[in-house]
C-alpha positions as CSV (number, residue, x, y, z in Angstrom):
1,M,65.4,112.3,132.5
2,K,63.2,115.1,131.1
3,K,63.2,113.5,127.7
4,K,62.1,110.2,129.1
5,I,59.3,111.7,131.1
6,A,58.1,113.7,128.1
7,L,58.3,110.5,125.9
8,A,56.2,108.7,128.5
9,L,53.6,111.4,128.4
10,I,53.4,111.1,124.6
11,V,53.0,107.3,124.8
12,M,50.2,107.7,127.4
13,S,48.4,110.2,125.2
14,T,48.8,107.9,122.2
15,V,47.3,104.9,124.1
16,G,44.4,107.0,125.2
17,L,43.6,108.0,121.7
18,F,44.2,104.8,119.8
19,G,43.7,102.0,122.2
20,C,41.3,99.2,121.3
21,G,37.7,100.2,121.7
22,N,38.4,103.8,122.4
23,K,36.6,106.7,120.7
24,Q,38.6,109.4,118.9
25,V,39.2,112.4,121.2
26,D,39.9,115.9,120.0
27,I,42.4,117.7,122.2
28,T,42.6,121.5,121.9
29,E,45.8,123.4,122.2
30,D,44.8,124.9,125.5
31,E,44.6,121.4,127.0
32,I,48.2,120.4,126.1
33,L,50.3,120.5,129.3
34,D,53.6,122.2,129.2
35,T,56.2,119.6,129.9
36,E,58.6,121.9,131.7
37,E,55.8,123.1,134.0
38,L,54.7,119.5,134.7
39,L,58.3,118.5,135.6
40,Q,58.6,121.5,138.0
41,N,55.3,120.6,139.8
42,T,56.0,116.8,140.1
43,D,56.5,115.3,143.5
44,A,59.1,112.9,142.2
45,P,62.6,113.4,143.9
46,E,65.3,115.1,141.8
47,D,68.1,112.8,143.1
48,V,67.9,109.4,141.4
49,S,71.5,108.5,142.0
50,G,72.4,108.8,138.4
51,V,70.0,106.1,137.3
52,E,67.2,106.9,134.9
53,Q,64.0,105.1,136.0
54,T,60.8,104.4,134.1
55,D,57.6,103.0,135.5
56,Y,58.2,99.4,136.6
57,I,55.9,96.8,135.1
58,P,56.6,93.2,136.1
59,N,56.6,90.6,133.3
60,S,56.6,87.6,135.6
61,F,56.2,86.5,139.2
62,V,60.0,86.7,139.6
63,E,59.9,90.4,138.8
64,E,57.1,90.9,141.1
65,S,59.2,89.5,143.9
66,A,62.4,91.3,142.8
67,G,60.7,94.7,142.1
68,K,62.7,95.1,138.9
69,N,63.0,93.9,135.3
70,A,66.8,93.4,134.8
71,F,69.1,91.1,136.7
72,E,72.8,90.7,136.9
73,S,72.8,86.9,136.4
74,Y,70.7,83.8,136.2
75,D,71.7,83.0,139.8
76,E,70.1,86.3,140.8
77,V,66.9,85.5,139.1
78,I,66.8,82.1,140.8
79,S,67.5,83.7,144.1
80,F,64.0,85.3,144.0
81,L,62.2,82.0,143.6
82,Q,60.1,81.0,146.5
83,S,59.8,77.5,147.9
84,G,58.0,75.2,145.5
85,Q,58.8,77.3,142.4
86,A,61.3,75.9,139.9
87,Y,63.8,76.6,137.1
88,A,65.4,74.9,134.1
89,Y,68.1,75.6,131.6
90,I,67.6,74.9,127.9
91,E,69.3,75.7,124.6
92,M,67.4,77.6,122.0
93,Y,68.1,78.0,118.3
94,G,69.5,81.4,117.5
95,Y,70.9,82.1,121.0
96,D,74.5,81.5,122.1
97,G,74.3,80.1,125.6
98,K,71.7,78.8,128.0
99,V,68.2,80.2,128.4
100,L,66.6,80.2,131.9
101,L,63.0,79.1,132.4
102,V,61.2,79.8,135.7
103,T,57.8,78.6,136.8
104,E,55.5,78.8,139.8
105,N,54.1,75.3,139.4
106,T,55.4,71.9,138.4
107,F,54.1,68.3,138.4
108,V,55.6,64.9,138.0
109,D,54.8,63.1,134.7
110,A,54.4,59.4,134.0
111,D,58.2,59.1,133.6
112,G,58.9,60.6,137.0
113,K,60.2,63.9,135.6
114,T,59.4,67.2,137.2
115,V,57.8,69.2,134.3
116,A,55.6,72.3,133.9
117,M,52.8,73.7,131.8
118,Q,53.8,77.4,132.1
119,A,57.1,79.3,132.3
120,G,58.8,82.6,131.7
121,A,62.0,82.6,129.8
122,Y,65.1,84.8,130.6
123,A,68.2,85.4,128.5
124,L,71.5,87.3,129.0
125,I,71.4,90.2,126.7
126,E,74.0,93.0,126.7
127,D,75.4,92.0,130.1
128,E,72.0,91.9,131.8
129,V,69.4,89.1,132.2
130,W,66.0,90.1,130.7
131,Y,62.6,88.4,130.3
132,V,62.1,87.4,126.6
133,T,58.9,85.4,126.4
134,A,56.3,83.3,128.2
135,V,55.1,79.8,127.1
136,S,52.0,78.0,128.3
137,S,50.4,74.6,127.6
138,D,46.8,73.7,128.6
139,G,47.1,70.5,130.5
140,T,49.4,67.9,132.2
141,A,49.2,65.8,129.1
142,R,51.1,68.5,127.2
143,P,54.1,69.8,129.3
144,L,56.5,72.4,127.9
145,A,59.1,70.7,125.6
146,V,62.1,71.4,123.5
147,K,63.5,69.8,120.3
148,D,66.4,71.0,118.1
149,G,66.5,74.3,120.0
150,I,62.7,75.0,119.5
151,L,60.8,75.7,122.7
152,M,57.3,74.3,122.4
153,E,53.9,74.7,124.0
154,A,50.7,72.8,123.1
155,E,47.0,72.8,123.5
156,Q,44.4,70.3,122.6
157,H,43.8,72.0,119.2
158,G,47.0,73.9,118.6
159,V,50.8,74.0,119.0
160,S,53.5,76.6,118.8
161,G,57.3,76.6,118.8
162,Y,59.8,79.4,119.4
163,F,63.4,80.3,118.6
164,F,65.5,83.5,118.7
165,V,66.0,86.1,116.0
166,P,69.4,86.1,114.4
167,E,70.6,88.9,116.7
168,G,69.9,86.7,119.7
169,D,68.1,89.4,121.6
170,A,64.4,88.5,121.1
171,V,62.2,85.5,120.6
172,M,60.0,84.8,117.6
173,A,57.6,82.0,116.6
174,K,59.0,79.2,114.5
175,F,55.5,77.9,114.0
176,S,52.0,78.4,115.4
177,V,49.2,76.3,114.0
178,Y,45.7,75.4,115.1
179,E,42.5,73.5,114.2
180,S,39.0,74.9,114.8
181,F,35.5,73.4,114.5
182,D,32.3,75.0,113.5
183,A,28.8,74.2,114.9
184,D,28.4,71.3,112.4
185,G,31.8,69.8,113.3
186,N,33.6,70.9,110.2
187,V,37.3,71.4,110.8
188,E,39.5,74.3,109.6
189,Y,43.3,74.4,109.8
190,G,45.4,77.6,110.0
191,G,48.6,79.1,111.2
192,F,52.1,79.5,109.8
193,V,55.5,77.8,109.7
194,R,58.8,79.6,109.3
195,Q,61.7,77.8,107.7
196,T,64.4,80.0,109.4
197,N,64.5,82.7,112.1
198,S,63.7,85.6,109.7
199,F,60.7,87.8,109.4
200,D,61.0,87.8,105.6
201,E,57.5,87.0,104.3
202,S,59.0,84.5,101.8
203,N,60.2,82.5,104.8
204,E,56.6,81.9,106.0
205,T,54.3,79.1,104.8
206,W,50.6,79.4,105.8
207,I,49.0,76.1,106.4
208,S,45.5,75.0,105.5
209,T,45.5,71.2,105.5
210,E,45.4,68.5,108.2
211,E,48.7,67.0,107.1
212,E,50.5,70.4,107.6
213,Y,48.9,70.7,111.0
214,Q,49.8,67.2,112.1
215,N,53.4,67.6,110.9
216,C,53.8,70.4,113.5
217,Y,52.0,68.6,116.2
218,E,54.2,65.5,115.6
219,E,57.2,67.8,116.2
220,Y,55.9,68.6,119.6
221,L,55.0,64.9,120.4
222,S,58.6,63.9,119.5
223,A,60.1,66.7,121.6
224,T,61.7,66.2,125.1
225,P,59.7,67.5,128.1
226,I,61.7,70.1,130.0
227,E,62.8,68.9,133.4
228,F,62.7,71.5,136.2
229,T,64.5,71.8,139.5
230,V,62.3,72.8,142.4
231,V,63.7,75.1,145.0
């Protein structure tokens, strides 16, 4: 426990020194707190029932309701959903099993399917269910969708797709592309596409043409909107 608290102090100090927009701060030796003294003076209880705790930071509305980050099962995650919230199961490339999506809001599309624009994704990793990513589209014309195991989100001028790393314990971008316009209406295309779920730079292709951008957007347009079950 002492090591974890000491590490937290180091991280907090680092954020204070190097966070975005912060000025450099010189700390003298006299200002450095003795970790053992701090631990002795803390009001935190000594008995934690054998469980080492860190500061709880919710990743999603489900974790805000549950008051924790890890769950025993997908059913437990779903048990914390409130009336009107919803869930869906999908398969994602690089992950062995189903991935759970949860959302606060849904709508019915033109085909009568209950779909969503935003969701948090959960996966079973080392015997516990953990939050792995969030996805968000920008309008009812562009619901979350999946194709060939690629989870996709879209905006009017951009689209991204996600899959799992080879170890199956984290999510990475398969592609993320955009188009932008200057004041004169000139368009610029950017972003990248990965051929496989590897961070190797040789696996990445950076786009710069309309054709490359449209190829990715067509992948989204041909994907299947994800259908959710409302509780």
